[in-house]
C-alpha positions in Angstrom: 87.0 64.4 172.4 87.7 62.3 169.2 85.7 59.2 168.5 88.0 56.3 169.6 88.1 52.8 168.1 87.1 50.2 170.8 87.5 46.9 169.0 88.4 44.9 172.1 86.4 45.1 175.3 88.7 45.5 178.3 88.1 43.9 181.6 89.9 43.3 184.9 91.6 40.1 183.6 93.1 41.9 180.6 94.3 44.8 182.7 96.1 42.3 185.1 97.6 40.5 182.1 99.2 44.0 181.3 100.7 44.2 184.8 98.1 46.6 186.3 96.6 45.8 189.7 92.8 46.0 190.0 93.2 49.1 192.1 95.4 50.7 189.4 92.9 49.8 186.6 90.0 51.2 188.6 92.1 54.4 189.1 92.7 54.6 185.4 89.0 54.3 184.5 88.3 57.0 187.1 90.8 59.4 185.7 89.7 58.8 182.1 86.0 58.8 183.1 85.7 55.9 180.7 87.1 52.4 179.9 90.3 52.5 177.9 90.7 50.5 174.7 93.4 47.9 174.2 95.9 50.4 172.7 95.4 52.8 175.5 95.6 50.1 178.1 98.9 49.0 176.7 100.3 52.5 176.7 99.2 53.2 180.3 100.5 49.8 181.5 104.1 50.5 180.3 104.1 54.1 181.5 102.8 53.0 184.9 105.2 50.1 185.1 108.1 50.1 187.6 110.6 50.3 184.8 109.1 53.6 183.5 107.4 55.2 186.5 109.7 54.1 189.4 106.5 53.8 191.4 108.3 51.8 194.2 111.6 53.6 194.3 110.7 57.2 193.4 110.2 58.1 197.1 113.8 57.0 197.9 115.5 58.3 194.8 114.3 61.8 195.5 116.3 61.8 198.7 119.6 61.5 196.9 121.8 64.7 196.4 121.7 65.7 192.7 123.1 69.3 192.6 126.6 70.7 192.7 128.5 73.6 191.0 129.8 71.3 188.3 126.5 69.5 187.6 125.0 70.7 184.3 122.2 68.1 184.3 121.1 65.8 187.0 118.3 63.2 187.0 115.4 63.7 184.6 117.1 63.7 181.2 118.6 60.9 179.1 121.9 61.1 181.0 123.7 63.2 183.6 126.2 65.9 182.6 129.1 67.4 184.5 131.4 70.3 183.6 135.1 69.3 183.3 136.4 72.7 182.1 137.6 74.0 178.8 134.0 74.1 177.6 133.9 70.3 177.8 131.4 68.2 179.5 131.2 64.5 180.4 127.8 62.8 179.8 127.3 59.5 181.6 124.8 56.9 182.7 124.5 53.4 184.1 121.4 51.3 183.4 120.3 47.8 184.1 119.1 45.2 181.7 118.6 42.3 184.1 115.5 40.5 183.0 116.2 40.5 179.2 119.7 39.2 179.9 118.4 36.4 182.1 116.0 35.3 179.3 118.3 35.8 176.4 121.9 36.5 177.7 123.5 37.6 174.4 120.8 39.9 173.1 119.8 41.1 176.5 123.3 42.3 177.3 124.0 43.6 173.8 120.8 45.7 173.7 121.6 47.0 177.2 124.9 48.3 175.9 123.2 49.7 172.8 120.5 51.4 174.8 122.9 53.2 177.2 125.0 54.4 174.3 122.0 55.9 172.6 121.2 57.8 175.8 124.6 59.3 175.7 124.7 60.5 172.1 121.1 61.7 172.4 122.5 64.4 174.6 125.0 65.4 172.0 128.0 63.5 173.3 130.3 61.0 171.5 130.7 57.8 173.6 134.3 57.4 174.7 134.1 54.5 177.1 131.9 51.6 178.2 131.9 49.8 181.5 129.7 47.2 183.2 128.9 45.8 186.6 127.7 42.1 186.6 126.3 39.8 189.2 125.7 36.0 188.7 124.6 33.1 190.8 126.6 30.3 192.3 129.3 29.2 189.8 128.2 25.6 190.2 124.5 26.5 189.4 123.3 24.9 186.2 122.6 28.2 184.4 125.5 30.4 185.6 128.0 29.3 183.0 125.4 29.9 180.2 124.4 33.3 181.5 127.9 34.5 182.2 129.3 33.5 178.8 126.3 34.9 176.9 126.2 38.2 178.8 130.0 38.8 178.3 129.8 38.0 174.6 126.8 40.3 174.2 128.6 43.2 175.8 131.7 42.6 173.7 129.8 42.1 170.5 127.8 45.3 170.6 130.6 47.5 172.0 133.3 46.3 169.7 131.1 46.8 166.6 130.3 50.4 167.7 134.0 51.2 168.0 133.7 52.3 171.7 136.2 50.8 174.1 135.0 48.7 177.0 137.5 49.7 179.6 136.4 48.4 182.9 133.8 46.5 184.9 133.3 44.0 187.7 131.8 40.5 188.3 130.7 38.9 191.5 129.0 35.5 192.2 126.5 34.6 194.9 123.7 32.1 195.2 121.2 34.9 195.8 121.6 35.8 192.1 120.8 32.3 190.8 117.5 33.4 189.4 118.0 37.2 189.5 121.2 38.2 187.7 122.2 41.8 187.5 123.6 43.3 184.2 124.4 47.0 184.5 125.9 48.8 181.5 127.5 52.2 181.7 128.7 54.6 179.0 130.7 57.9 179.3 130.6 60.4 176.5 132.3 63.7 175.7 130.5 66.8 174.5 130.9 70.5 174.2 129.4 72.2 177.2 127.4 74.6 175.1 126.0 71.9 172.8 124.0 69.7 175.1 120.7 68.5 173.7 117.5 67.9 175.6 114.2 66.2 175.2 111.8 69.1 176.1 109.3 69.5 173.2 108.6 73.1 172.1 106.7 74.8 169.4 103.0 74.0 168.6 102.8 72.7 165.1 106.4 71.6 164.9 107.0 68.3 163.1 107.6 65.1 165.0 110.3 63.1 163.2 111.1 59.4 163.4 114.7 58.4 162.5 116.8 55.2 162.6 115.8 51.6 162.1 112.3 50.3 161.2 109.8 49.2 163.8 109.2 45.5 164.3 107.4 43.3 166.8 110.5 42.6 168.9 110.5 43.8 172.5 106.8 44.4 172.8 106.0 44.9 176.5 109.7 44.8 177.3 109.2 47.6 179.9 106.4 45.7 181.6 108.4 42.4 181.5 111.4 44.2 183.0 109.2 45.3 185.9 108.1 41.7 186.7 109.7 39.1 189.0 111.7 36.2 187.7 110.1 32.7 187.9 110.4 29.3 186.2 108.3 30.6 183.2 110.7 33.4 182.4 112.0 31.6 179.3 108.6 32.1 177.8 109.3 35.8 177.7 111.9 35.4 175.0 109.8 37.3 172.3 109.8 40.4 174.6 113.7 40.7 174.4 114.9 43.3 171.9 117.2 42.4 169.0 120.1 44.7 168.5 122.0 45.8 165.4 125.2 47.6 166.4 126.1 48.5 162.8 122.8 50.4 162.4 123.4 52.1 165.7 126.8 53.2 164.5 125.1 54.8 161.5 122.5 56.4 163.8 125.3 57.8 166.1 127.1 59.5 163.2 123.9 60.8 161.6 122.7 62.3 164.9 126.0 63.9 165.7 126.2 65.4 162.2 122.7 66.8 162.4 123.6 68.3 165.8 126.1 70.6 164.1 123.3 72.2 162.0 121.1 74.1 164.6 118.2 72.0 163.5 117.1 70.0 166.6 114.6 71.5 169.1 114.3 68.2 171.1 115.5 64.6 170.8 114.6 61.4 172.7 115.9 57.9 172.3 113.3 55.2 171.9 114.2 52.9 174.7 111.9 51.2 177.2 108.3 51.4 175.9 109.6 52.6 172.5 107.5 55.2 170.7 105.2 55.5 173.7 107.7 56.7 176.3 109.7 58.9 173.9 106.6 60.8 172.8 105.1 61.1 176.2 108.3 62.2 177.9 108.9 64.9 175.3 105.4 66.2 175.7 105.4 66.1 179.4 108.5 68.2 179.7 107.2 70.8 177.3 103.6 70.8 178.6 102.4 70.0 175.1 100.5 67.3 173.3 101.3 65.3 170.2 99.3 63.8 167.3 100.8 60.8 165.6 99.7 59.2 162.4 100.9 55.6 162.8 100.5 54.9 159.1 103.7 57.0 158.6 105.8 54.9 161.1 108.4 52.9 159.1 107.8 49.2 159.8 109.6 46.1 158.8 106.6 43.7 159.3 103.2 43.7 157.6 99.9 44.4 159.3 101.3 45.8 162.5 98.6 47.1 164.8 98.6 50.4 166.6 99.2 48.5 169.9 102.3 46.8 168.5 103.8 49.9 167.0 103.4 51.9 170.2 104.8 49.2 172.4 107.5 47.8 170.2 111.0 48.2 171.6 112.9 47.7 168.3 116.3 49.1 168.8 118.3 51.9 167.1 115.4 54.4 166.8 115.1 58.1 167.8 112.3 60.7 168.0 113.0 64.3 167.2 111.3 67.7 167.1 112.9 69.7 164.3 112.8 73.2 163.1 110.5 73.2 160.0 113.1 75.0 157.9 115.7 72.3 158.7 113.7 69.4 157.4 115.3 68.9 154.0 118.8 69.2 155.4 118.0 66.7 158.1 116.4 64.3 155.7 119.4 64.4 153.4 121.8 63.6 156.3 119.8 60.5 157.3 119.4 59.4 153.7 123.1 59.6 153.3 123.6 57.3 156.3 121.0 54.8 154.9 118.5 55.4 157.7 114.7 55.9 157.8 113.5 59.5 158.2 109.7 60.0 158.5 107.4 62.8 159.6 104.9 60.9 161.8 103.1 63.8 163.5 103.2 67.3 165.1 103.0 69.0 168.4 99.7 70.3 169.7 98.6 72.8 172.4 96.1 70.3 173.7 98.1 68.2 176.1 97.0 64.8 174.9 98.7 61.9 173.0 96.4 61.3 170.1 97.0 58.4 167.7 95.4 57.6 164.4 95.8 54.5 162.3 93.9 53.7 159.0 92.1 57.0 159.4 90.7 56.1 162.8 91.5 57.5 166.2 92.9 54.6 168.2 94.1 56.4 171.4 93.5 59.7 173.0 95.2 60.0 176.4 96.0 63.0 178.6 99.8 63.3 179.0 99.2 64.1 182.7 97.6 60.7 183.3 100.5 58.9 181.7 103.2 60.7 183.7 101.9 62.5 186.8 99.1 60.1 187.8 101.2 57.0 188.0 100.7 55.5 191.5 103.6 55.8 194.0 104.1 53.2 196.7 105.9 52.9 199.9 106.5 49.1 199.9 106.8 47.2 203.2 110.3 46.3 204.3 112.0 44.5 207.0 115.4 45.2 208.7 117.8 42.4 207.9 119.1 40.2 210.7 122.4 41.4 212.0 125.2 38.9 211.1 126.6 36.9 213.9 130.0 37.7 215.2 132.6 35.3 213.9 134.0 33.1 216.6 137.7 32.7 215.9 139.4 29.6 217.3 142.4 30.1 219.6 144.6 28.2 217.3 144.5 27.8 213.5 145.7 24.5 212.1 145.8 25.7 208.5 148.3 25.4 205.7 148.8 29.0 204.5 149.8 28.0 201.0 146.6 26.0 200.6 144.7 29.0 202.0 146.3 31.3 199.4 145.6 28.8 196.5 141.9 28.7 197.7 141.6 32.4 197.7 143.2 33.0 194.3 141.1 30.3 192.7 137.8 31.7 194.1 135.5 32.9 191.3 135.2 36.2 193.2 138.9 36.8 193.3 140.4 35.0 190.3 141.6 36.8 187.2 139.0 38.4 184.9 141.4 38.5 182.0 139.3 36.0 180.0 136.5 38.5 180.2 138.1 41.7 179.3 140.2 40.1 176.6 136.9 39.8 174.7 136.5 43.5 174.8 138.2 46.0 172.4 139.5 48.4 175.1 142.0 50.4 172.9 139.8 51.3 170.0 139.8 55.1 169.4 143.4 55.2 170.7 142.6 57.2 173.8 142.9 54.5 176.5 145.8 55.3 178.7 145.0 52.5 181.3 142.6 49.7 180.4 140.9 46.9 182.3 142.6 45.0 185.1 143.5 47.9 187.4 141.6 50.0 190.0 140.3 52.3 187.3 140.5 53.0 183.6 142.1 56.2 182.3 140.9 57.9 179.2 142.7 60.8 177.6 140.7 63.9 176.8 141.9 65.6 173.6 143.1 68.2 172.8 144.0 69.1 176.4 146.5 67.5 178.8 143.9 65.8 181.0 142.2 62.5 181.4 139.2 61.0 183.1 139.4 58.0 185.6 136.5 55.7 185.4 135.5 52.6 187.4 132.4 50.7 188.6 132.3 49.2 192.1 129.8 47.8 194.6 130.0 45.8 197.8 126.8 43.8 197.9 127.8 41.8 200.9 128.5 44.9 202.9 125.2 46.4 201.8 123.4 43.2 202.9 125.1 43.2 206.3 124.5 46.9 207.0 122.6 48.8 204.2 123.2 52.3 205.7 126.9 52.0 206.5 
């Protein structure tokens, strides 16, 4: 085993500060047969977080149906893929960005939109539509107006700059969301059925390529933060919220789609939650390989960044690729043309470990299996909600029906959403047949005489009253 730099002595308190329980930390030491250093602890803490490992929901998510004749790719990749005929496929995904949006509404929502779009074009699809599903607290609550306006502006700002129409969504209000807003972003993309790209690493010795924006200190421990509960100190988490740049992402989109025409990419993975850590680990896990990364080669925008910071940064608009060696020069020229960083930061290894070096010292050496397969899974305790009481209707109603109608149409849950979707560019690209305001949006699919209907919908009050039905 390589000699590892242990500059900081790790104890139970430091492990708990990273979101691990004492039992989880003890399990980690048992699996490693040693005490991890700070960089290794940070890597494990994000990979074992709820956000990355689904340790509380994995048991239930596995019960959902995921296969059908038209399903090309189900759960397990950057996005789902379905066959729509004519050698075309729709690539789509919905993802939440709740905690960042509560802390910093504009950037939290904006980077949620940016992240979901990267997942789509990572698969080889051009995004054709954005949607959202939003939940806010009581309209009279002191933070609701601030959160609502910031989230809507963030969604509009990123989507509009990317040139992707935001064609639908929904908003509901309830006091239960006062301190726990929900911000779900969805993107749909269009790809050729025979040109879907995956994240499975292959080829011992093949180069590991970093492309896109530079790495900074924004978003460090964003995945761990997103797994935590909200409380009155959440505003202190502001530095963990990522900062988005939609103009850079637009360049990254075009550069990636151009390279995807060149038969150069073996595997590709967006750097989303947990940044360089999750992207490298996920690629290796799917390919049963390891990876050696020299962090001195990672493009950075801040001086004296540590290995810990580089591996846990969630700076936006970045990708990790495994390229065919004979395609390197062509790939580099494409990314240079689009004004983006292109750096060889490592290579694939037969030894299934993530090995990191920085300033000519080994700063982490972790088995991929511990990071992915050994994450604890839990069956959390739950209670059955109390059944709602039957409504007792009076024999006679002494109500003014006009007043009732006015009350209904003025309710925040029923009133017009025009002020929201008028902030979104929903006709950019010129393929929107039906935009926001109806039951579903309708997007034309060229060059064929067909279209896709898209909507988001949820009935939380029904789910609360009877979760199964």
